[in-house]
C-alpha positions as CSV (number, residue, x, y, z in Angstrom):
1,M,54.5,12.2,-25.4
2,D,56.6,11.0,-22.8
3,N,56.0,8.0,-20.8
4,R,54.9,10.1,-17.8
5,C,52.5,12.0,-19.8
6,Q,51.2,8.8,-21.5
7,K,50.5,7.4,-17.8
8,Q,48.7,10.4,-16.7
9,V,46.5,10.7,-19.6
10,G,46.0,6.8,-18.9
11,S,45.0,7.7,-15.3
12,N,42.6,10.2,-16.3
13,Y,40.7,8.4,-18.7
14,K,40.3,5.4,-16.3
15,L,39.2,7.7,-13.5
16,L,36.6,9.4,-15.9
17,K,35.1,6.0,-17.0
18,M,35.0,4.8,-13.3
19,K,32.8,7.9,-12.6
20,K,30.5,7.3,-15.3
21,L,30.2,4.0,-14.4
22,I,29.3,4.9,-10.9
23,L,26.8,7.6,-12.3
24,F,25.3,5.0,-14.3
25,F,24.8,2.2,-11.7
26,G,23.5,5.2,-9.0
27,L,20.7,5.9,-11.8
28,S,20.1,2.5,-12.2
29,I,19.6,1.9,-8.5
30,F,17.2,4.8,-8.2
31,C,15.2,3.8,-11.3
32,L,14.7,0.0,-10.0
33,S,14.0,1.2,-6.3
34,G,10.8,2.8,-8.0
35,F,9.3,5.7,-5.8
36,P,11.3,7.1,-3.3
37,Q,10.4,5.7,0.0
38,E,11.5,5.3,3.8
39,T,10.3,2.2,5.6
40,G,9.9,1.8,9.4
41,T,7.9,0.2,12.1
42,F,5.3,1.1,14.4
43,T,4.1,-1.1,17.5
44,D,0.6,-0.5,18.5
45,P,0.4,-0.1,22.4
46,R,-2.9,-1.6,22.4
47,D,-1.9,-5.0,21.6
48,G,1.7,-5.1,20.9
49,K,1.4,-5.8,17.2
50,V,4.1,-4.4,15.2
51,Y,3.3,-3.0,11.7
52,K,5.4,-2.2,8.7
53,T,5.2,1.3,7.5
54,V,6.2,3.3,4.4
55,K,6.7,7.1,3.7
56,I,5.4,8.0,0.2
57,N,5.1,11.5,-1.1
58,G,5.2,13.0,2.6
59,Q,2.3,10.6,3.9
60,I,3.2,7.7,6.2
61,W,0.8,4.4,5.7
62,M,1.0,1.2,7.5
63,A,2.0,-1.1,5.0
64,E,-0.3,-3.8,6.2
65,N,-4.0,-3.9,6.7
66,L,-5.1,-3.0,10.3
67,A,-5.4,-6.1,12.6
68,Y,-6.8,-4.6,15.8
69,K,-10.0,-6.3,16.9
70,V,-12.4,-3.6,18.4
71,K,-15.4,-4.7,20.3
72,D,-18.1,-4.6,17.8
73,N,-18.6,-4.9,14.2
74,C,-15.2,-6.3,13.3
75,W,-14.6,-9.9,11.7
76,A,-11.9,-12.0,10.5
77,Y,-12.4,-13.1,6.8
78,D,-15.0,-16.2,6.6
79,N,-15.0,-15.6,10.7
80,N,-11.8,-17.6,10.5
81,E,-9.0,-16.0,12.7
82,S,-6.1,-17.5,11.1
83,N,-6.8,-15.1,8.2
84,V,-6.2,-12.2,10.3
85,A,-2.4,-12.6,10.4
86,T,-2.0,-11.8,6.4
87,Y,-5.1,-9.9,5.9
88,G,-6.2,-8.2,8.9
89,Y,-9.6,-7.7,10.2
90,I,-12.7,-6.3,8.2
91,Y,-14.5,-3.4,9.6
92,S,-17.9,-1.7,9.3
93,W,-17.3,2.0,8.7
94,K,-18.2,2.9,12.1
95,A,-15.5,0.5,13.8
96,A,-13.1,1.5,11.1
97,K,-13.2,5.4,12.1
98,E,-12.5,4.3,15.8
99,A,-9.9,1.4,15.0
100,C,-6.7,3.1,14.2
101,P,-4.3,3.6,17.1
102,K,-3.6,7.1,18.7
103,G,-1.2,9.2,16.2
104,W,-3.2,7.7,13.3
105,H,-6.5,7.9,11.7
106,L,-8.7,6.2,8.6
107,P,-7.4,8.3,5.7
108,S,-9.7,10.6,3.6
109,D,-10.7,10.5,0.1
110,V,-8.6,13.4,-0.3
111,E,-5.7,11.7,1.1
112,W,-6.3,8.6,-0.8
113,S,-6.2,10.7,-4.1
114,L,-3.0,12.6,-3.0
115,L,-1.4,8.9,-2.7
116,T,-3.0,7.9,-6.3
117,D,-2.3,11.2,-8.0
118,Y,1.4,10.9,-7.0
119,L,1.7,7.6,-8.5
120,G,0.6,8.7,-11.9
121,G,-3.3,8.4,-11.5
122,E,-5.9,5.9,-10.5
123,S,-5.6,4.0,-13.6
124,D,-2.0,2.9,-12.9
125,A,-1.4,3.4,-9.2
126,G,-3.0,-0.1,-8.3
127,G,-0.2,-2.2,-9.7
128,K,2.4,0.1,-8.0
129,L,0.5,-0.3,-4.6
130,K,-0.1,-4.4,-5.0
131,E,2.0,-7.3,-3.5
132,S,3.7,-8.2,-6.5
133,E,3.9,-11.8,-6.1
134,M,1.0,-14.2,-6.5
135,I,1.3,-15.7,-3.0
136,H,-1.6,-14.0,-2.0
137,W,-3.3,-12.6,-5.2
138,K,-4.7,-14.8,-7.9
139,S,-3.4,-14.8,-11.4
140,P,-2.7,-12.5,-13.4
141,N,-2.1,-10.0,-10.7
142,E,-2.1,-7.4,-13.5
143,G,0.6,-4.9,-13.5
144,A,1.5,-5.5,-9.9
145,S,4.9,-4.2,-9.2
146,N,4.7,-3.2,-5.2
147,E,7.5,-0.4,-6.0
148,T,6.3,2.0,-3.3
149,G,6.3,-0.9,-0.7
150,F,2.4,-0.7,0.1
151,T,2.1,-4.1,-0.4
152,A,-2.0,-4.1,-1.0
153,L,-3.4,-7.4,-0.4
154,P,-6.7,-9.0,-1.5
155,G,-8.5,-9.1,1.5
156,G,-12.2,-9.3,0.2
157,Y,-15.2,-8.0,1.9
158,R,-18.3,-9.0,4.4
159,H,-21.6,-8.3,3.1
160,P,-24.2,-7.1,5.4
161,N,-25.9,-10.7,5.1
162,K,-23.0,-12.1,6.9
163,T,-21.2,-13.7,4.0
164,F,-17.7,-13.2,2.6
165,F,-16.5,-12.6,-0.7
166,F,-13.4,-12.1,-3.1
167,L,-10.4,-13.3,-0.9
168,G,-7.6,-13.4,-3.3
169,Y,-9.3,-11.4,-5.9
170,V,-10.1,-8.0,-4.6
171,G,-8.9,-5.7,-2.0
172,Y,-11.1,-3.1,-0.2
173,W,-10.3,-0.3,1.8
174,W,-12.7,2.5,3.6
175,T,-12.0,5.9,3.4
176,A,-13.0,8.5,6.1
177,S,-15.4,10.5,3.3
178,E,-19.0,10.5,2.9
179,S,-20.6,11.2,-0.2
180,R,-23.5,13.7,-1.0
181,T,-26.2,10.8,-0.7
182,G,-24.8,9.6,2.8
183,R,-23.1,6.8,1.4
184,I,-19.3,6.0,2.2
185,Y,-16.4,6.4,-0.4
186,Y,-13.9,3.3,-0.7
187,K,-11.2,2.2,-2.6
188,F,-10.6,-1.3,-4.2
189,I,-7.8,-3.0,-6.3
190,N,-8.6,-6.3,-8.0
191,W,-6.4,-9.2,-9.5
192,E,-6.9,-8.3,-13.2
193,S,-6.4,-4.5,-13.4
194,S,-3.6,-1.9,-12.2
195,K,-6.4,0.5,-11.3
196,V,-7.5,2.1,-8.0
197,N,-10.9,2.2,-8.2
198,N,-13.3,4.8,-6.3
199,H,-16.7,3.7,-5.3
200,E,-19.5,4.6,-2.6
201,N,-21.6,2.2,-0.7
202,S,-23.4,1.4,2.5
203,R,-21.6,1.9,5.7
204,T,-22.6,-1.5,6.8
205,L,-20.1,-3.3,4.5
206,G,-17.2,-5.2,6.1
207,L,-14.1,-3.8,4.3
208,S,-10.4,-3.5,5.3
209,V,-8.4,-0.7,6.8
210,R,-5.1,0.9,6.2
211,C,-4.4,3.8,8.7
212,I,-2.3,6.8,7.9
213,M,-0.4,8.8,10.4
214,D,-1.7,12.2,11.6
């Protein structure tokens, strides 16, 4: 083989090797980025607050808890307004149904299920939704990766007796759906599990809200 042929073979080999490396790193980036997502922002025209948003499997969610103060049945955790910037407000179910801005709504139980099913089912979805650091979650914040960009936070809840519980330990979110007994379905994620739990309770509880785009 003459020198010209040797150079051509060497050049082709290097090109093939480079293509393989590009493919490898491209796949690595895809795998490390978790679930495909599109991020953005939304400005609530009512008060000018800017929310992060994330598109997951066709659904566009606010990537923060709602922090719009409605007239009634809306509380800051421990009645301390400094908690609102991080955790948003806590709402009764009636207030939650009316709190999302125009073009957005309180997600139904079905819409939550579409999200958790896409993430592998309720038993694993919580970890993919939770903020991954332990800035706000207590240790061990089991399974938290936040690979969806949803950034679920442990905002706790308000009991009808006006006391507050579980800030840093559990995040609770209303759905728009009633059970057959007239109670309301809600979702919660805690600090020691990767599960998204489905439960039902009184509409007078105070829980967080994540709005979903219409």
